[in-house]
N, C-alpha and C positions, 0 to 999 in steps of 0.2 A: 504494500500500500504506500502510495506517495503522499507525503504531507505537502499541502499547498504552502507556498512561501507567503510571508506576511505575518500579521498579528495572530497571536494564539490566545484563546480564552477571552478575558475581559480587558485585555491590554490594548485593544484596537481603538480606533478613533470613534468617539461617540457622537451621534447626531441628535439634534433636538427633534423630538417626535411631534410636539404640538407647539403652536404659537403662543406667545405671551398673552394675547387677547383671549384665546380659548381658555388658558389657565386661569386668567383673572375672572372670566365669566363663570367658570365652574366654581371657583372659590367664593364668588359673590352669591351664587345660587345656594351653595352649601351654608353660607352664613345666614341667609334669609330663612332657609329651612330650619336651622338650629334655633333661631330667634322665634320662629312660629311655633316650634315644638315646645319651647320654654313657656311661651304665652299660653298655649293650650293646657299645659300641665298646671300652670298657675291658676288659670280660670277654673279648672276642674277641682283643684284642691279648695279654692275659695268657695265654690258653690257647694261642695260636700260639707265644708264646715258650716255654711249657712243653713243647709238642710238639717244637719245634726242639731243645731242650736234651736230650731223650731220645735223639735219634738214630734212624736207621733200622736195623731189624734186617736183617742180611745173611745 
């Protein structure tokens, strides 16, 4: 078997796979999703506490 000349393993030249605009767009969408999730959890906890404070009608 003949080994090809050039870089071996991870020592070769690395190319950027995506543009910086795409990376920034993905990062921004992940940030918005994280903030939305935190807001949903906060509203759920607050509404649960409000429901528990009302008590159950008997």
